[in-house]
VOGU-3710 file (C-alpha; in Angstrom, 3 decimals, decimal comma):
1> xxxxxxxxxx> 0,000/0,000/0,000  1,262/3,467/-0,932  0,182/6,214/1,467  -0,938/9,504/-0,063  0,870/12,338/1,729  0,199/16,060/1,843  2,453/18,813/3,155  0,740/21,947/4,401  3,215/24,794/4,295  5,735/23,308/1,895
11> xxxxxxxxxx> 7,764/26,358/0,899  9,825/26,689/4,085  12,934/24,798/5,134  11,090/22,045/6,999  8,690/21,613/4,090  11,627/21,307/1,722  13,267/18,731/3,990  10,065/16,706/4,110  10,011/16,671/0,322  13,671/15,655/0,141
21> xxxxxxxxxx> 13,219/12,792/2,601  9,910/11,567/1,169  11,300/11,494/-2,377  13,043/8,245/-1,442  10,319/6,857/0,802  9,165/3,676/-0,866  5,754/3,595/0,817  4,656/7,201/0,323  3,531/9,337/-2,575  3,473/13,104/-2,078
31> xxxxxxxxxx> 0,144/14,145/-3,572  0,055/17,826/-2,743  2,158/20,628/-1,288  0,531/23,857/-0,200  1,750/27,436/-0,232  -0,232/30,647/-0,350  2,731/32,637/-1,640  3,845/30,320/-4,444  0,563/28,956/-5,815  1,076/27,261/-9,224
41> xxxxxxxxxx> 4,896/27,448/-9,004  6,823/24,199/-9,335  8,228/23,118/-5,974  11,739/23,037/-7,466  11,521/26,768/-8,180  11,689/27,254/-4,396  13,637/24,121/-3,460  16,288/23,963/-6,176  17,613/20,596/-4,966  14,317/19,022/-6,050
51> xxxxxxxxxx> 14,649/19,857/-9,760  13,913/16,704/-11,799  12,807/14,996/-8,559  9,245/16,341/-8,353  6,929/17,774/-10,980  4,514/18,994/-8,299  3,300/22,571/-8,138  2,362/24,434/-4,973  -1,385/24,597/-4,367  -3,795/26,302/-1,988
61> xxxxxxxxxx> -6,613/23,733/-1,722  -9,422/23,608/0,796  -9,209/21,323/3,816  -11,963/19,180/2,286  -9,883/18,689/-0,844  -6,795/17,873/1,208  -8,704/15,233/3,161  -10,062/13,735/-0,076  -6,600/13,472/-1,649  -4,452/12,517/1,350
71> xxxxxxxxxx> -4,197/9,759/3,932  -1,510/11,526/5,946  -0,685/15,220/6,371  2,299/17,095/7,754  1,833/20,639/9,027  5,101/22,480/8,327  3,481/25,759/9,273  3,985/28,510/11,840  2,517/27,965/15,282  -1,198/28,700/15,263
81> xxxxxxxxxx> -2,090/27,150/11,896  -2,424/23,432/12,652  -4,804/24,067/15,542  -7,258/25,636/13,082  -7,430/22,729/10,652  -6,148/19,534/12,275  -9,555/18,662/13,742  -11,237/18,597/10,331  -8,533/16,325/8,939  -8,745/13,974/11,904
91> xxxxxxxxxx> -12,523/13,780/11,581  -12,040/12,800/7,940  -9,736/9,943/8,927  -6,466/11,652/7,950  -3,493/11,129/10,254  -1,375/14,163/11,158  2,082/15,125/12,342  2,377/18,773/13,369  5,883/20,240/13,211  4,846/23,439/14,991
101> xxxxxxxxxx> 4,337/23,965/18,723  0,531/23,845/18,610  0,152/20,544/20,470  3,464/20,118/22,297  2,570/21,809/25,570  -0,085/19,986/27,552  -0,939/22,967/29,751  -2,914/25,419/27,622  -2,183/28,343/29,940  1,556/27,760/29,526
111> xxxxxxxxxx> 1,141/27,598/25,757  -0,778/30,865/25,635  1,727/32,565/27,941  4,742/31,684/25,806  3,221/31,856/22,329  0,947/34,860/22,908  -2,024/33,387/21,022  -5,277/31,754/22,071  -5,345/28,006/21,601  -8,206/27,021/19,298
121> xxxxxxxxxx> -8,113/23,228/19,671  -7,997/22,523/23,375  -9,783/19,201/22,909  -7,100/17,685/20,652  -4,539/15,666/22,601  -1,380/14,572/20,824  1,472/12,464/22,181  4,854/14,128/22,237  6,686/12,804/19,197  10,005/11,708/20,639
131> xxxxxxxxxx> 10,139/8,089/19,406  12,942/7,025/21,716  10,671/7,667/24,695  7,051/7,575/23,468  7,047/4,954/20,720  3,988/3,083/22,006  1,898/6,237/22,363  2,954/7,382/18,884  2,104/3,984/17,399  -1,527/4,305/18,485
141> xxxxxxxxxx> -1,977/8,007/17,704  -3,823/9,780/14,907  -1,986/13,047/15,565  1,521/13,583/16,936  3,197/16,761/18,167  6,681/16,815/16,674  9,258/18,077/19,221  11,276/21,239/18,894  14,891/20,976/17,778  16,458/22,257/21,011
151> xxxxxxxxxx> 14,347/19,956/23,223  15,273/16,964/21,060  18,958/17,775/21,489  18,639/18,098/25,279  15,898/15,695/26,405  17,421/12,614/24,767  20,806/12,875/26,554  19,348/13,841/29,939  16,215/11,687/30,349  17,947/8,355/31,147
161> xxxxxxxxxx> 20,148/9,974/33,798  17,136/11,498/35,528  15,272/8,209/35,369  18,144/6,379/37,053  18,448/9,062/39,731  22,041/9,837/38,811  21,673/13,613/38,503  19,955/16,460/40,287  16,952/18,162/38,734  18,862/21,271/37,689
171> xxxxxxxxxx> 19,917/21,186/34,022  22,014/23,965/32,483  22,172/23,861/28,695  23,968/26,036/26,165  23,034/25,328/22,542  24,366/26,572/19,197  22,141/26,388/16,123  22,515/27,034/12,428  20,561/29,978/11,093  18,091/27,740/9,244
181> xxxxxxxxxx> 16,402/27,266/12,611  15,041/30,806/12,250  13,079/29,813/9,147  13,180/30,829/5,501  11,684/34,309/5,874  14,481/36,914/5,874  14,880/39,322/8,787  17,457/41,608/10,347  18,296/38,765/12,711  19,143/36,403/9,839
191> xxxxxxxxxx> 20,758/39,020/7,571  24,150/37,712/6,407  26,318/40,566/7,800  24,665/40,170/11,197  25,304/36,434/11,370  28,546/35,860/9,472  31,650/35,677/11,689  29,446/36,148/14,720  27,863/34,204/17,576  24,545/35,633/18,736
201> xxxxxxxxxx> 22,842/34,605/21,967  19,107/35,316/21,915  16,093/34,934/24,205  18,740/34,345/26,845  16,335/33,400/29,633  12,968/33,342/27,856  13,100/30,799/25,040  9,778/29,096/24,255  11,335/25,642/24,308  12,116/25,782/28,038
211> xxxxxxxxxx> 8,601/24,765/29,208  8,631/22,001/26,601  11,888/20,593/27,998  10,712/20,876/31,596  7,346/19,292/30,795  9,010/16,191/29,379  11,888/15,884/31,830  9,542/16,183/34,823  8,137/12,823/33,764  11,474/11,313/34,807
221> xxxxxxxxxx> 12,063/13,289/38,014  10,055/15,782/40,048  10,909/19,461/40,129  13,227/19,577/37,127  14,401/23,055/36,161  16,097/23,765/32,835  18,302/26,841/32,489  18,785/27,272/28,778  20,485/29,793/26,486  20,418/29,391/22,699
231> xxxxxxxxxx> 22,886/30,911/20,260  22,911/31,308/16,493  26,238/30,509/14,834  27,256/31,216/11,216  26,352/27,848/9,716  23,287/26,911/7,700  22,210/23,754/9,507  23,184/21,775/12,550  22,893/22,094/16,315  25,279/21,359/19,155
241> xxxxxxxxxx> 24,301/21,460/22,830  26,605/21,489/25,832  24,636/20,226/28,819  25,729/20,619/32,445  24,227/18,237/35,014  25,030/17,757/38,689  25,671/14,271/40,017  23,877/12,915/43,071  26,555/10,310/43,738  30,102/9,539/42,794
251> xxxxxxxxxx> 30,206/7,608/39,507  32,778/7,468/36,768  32,444/8,649/33,202  32,208/5,139/31,788  29,173/4,446/33,967  27,377/7,472/32,495  28,158/6,284/28,976  26,977/2,749/29,775  23,720/4,069/31,260  22,907/5,867/28,017
261> xxxxxxxxxx> 23,967/2,876/25,921  21,642/0,605/27,900  18,692/2,984/27,609  19,132/3,505/23,861  20,528/0,103/22,861  17,742/-0,600/20,359  17,363/2,931/19,015  18,404/3,230/15,355  19,128/6,957/15,409  20,930/7,427/18,739
271> xxxxxxxxxx> 24,712/7,087/18,601  26,674/7,072/21,852  30,284/8,189/21,460  33,299/7,330/23,569  34,129/9,053/26,841  35,779/12,370/26,013  34,797/12,215/22,334  32,925/15,355/21,337  30,148/15,123/18,733  30,562/17,076/15,513
281> xxxxxxxxxx> 27,777/18,811/13,649  29,413/17,707/10,399  28,917/14,071/11,402  25,127/14,386/11,628  24,435/16,965/8,919  21,720/15,719/6,577  20,857/12,745/8,828  18,299/11,728/11,426  20,982/10,802/13,981  21,681/12,324/17,351
291> xxxxxxxxxx> 25,266/11,885/18,529  25,902/12,079/22,282  29,375/12,336/23,777  31,596/14,172/26,195  30,764/12,378/29,448  33,323/14,465/31,317  33,082/14,849/35,096  34,423/17,886/36,948  33,850/17,301/40,678  30,048/16,974/40,912
301> xxxxxxxxxx> 29,452/18,444/37,434  28,800/16,147/34,468  29,152/17,603/30,960  27,339/15,996/28,033  27,496/17,171/24,428  24,938/16,324/21,743  24,651/17,124/18,049  21,789/16,889/15,561  20,792/18,345/12,232  18,149/20,827/13,338
311> xxxxxxxxxx> 16,171/20,351/10,118  16,226/16,538/10,184  16,255/14,927/13,651  15,252/18,359/14,939  12,258/18,632/12,597  11,405/16,876/9,329  13,351/13,642/9,801  11,798/13,085/13,193  8,398/13,873/11,663  8,894/11,124/9,070
321> xxxxxxxxxx> 10,133/8,786/11,810  6,881/9,469/13,667  4,849/8,859/10,515  6,598/5,527/9,999  5,681/4,457/13,520  2,078/5,646/13,183  1,650/3,688/9,932  3,498/0,601/11,160  6,277/1,006/8,584  9,900/0,148/9,264
331> xxxxxxxxxx> 10,954/3,122/11,374  14,078/3,757/9,309  12,294/3,984/5,947  13,416/7,095/4,080  15,867/8,012/6,852  19,015/6,040/6,093  21,093/8,887/4,637  24,718/8,976/5,776  26,092/12,274/7,053  27,716/14,793/4,730
341> xx> 31,321/14,910/5,961  33,196/17,184/5,618
//
């Protein structure tokens, strides 16, 4: 069976990545890609890497038409869009993965505080789409909330250590992201002279992903607090997080590594490095892998380092991984690309 797939909001970077990944997905056929700005343009006019790969044109169909033509839909849209239309698709029997933040936060008041909009679909409940932790919930879901890129890079390394009671509930994380994380729409913030040869911290204590990280990590230990500062660095894609945790007991670095290896031993996209080996963004670029390394202990402080491609494991790759689980496909289908190194 070939599943008919639609992408709502296909002109941005995550939409382009979905198209790139799904082009080699043997069990999916992309039937439509929407864009209000580029209606009737070929998708390769916006995503030049897709020339001779797709003959699709961007459309702006109604939700009824989307539900008639698709079995599965990805929302690669700004926060606030999926909540308007997901219910109609679900009622029509279409399964959904939302790449925005619309359904990630379970507390509506927290969502409205951080995103400054009223939530319009309070009745829709979606499992958090981190397959390494919520595979069973995802498997039985009709809609999944795809995680943010920063939370993916931080929750995966930290969750097993909290579960085993090895670290305190205070997590300090410093993350560096490529500028693609800011989206395709140009701004002063993403303007080349402002980013090139520069490192820019932003939303230093107020980033929207903090409540998302705390929500998920509190499921492993009570009272978790995440102190997080993101930075933009002058690269297009990729994300590297340096995570500081505080040990409850005296253990060695090898024990930390072994704890993560045990927790993720059957996970196809989690790679645990050697003690002292630092992950490289160039090793995960273009892939759905997360590399975790470092494992250095300084007195009671444990330092972990993780790396992902923010557009793949941090967004579109993880979305396809979730789709595969929801449709009972081999989880790795379409996601076996090897990293682009150097």
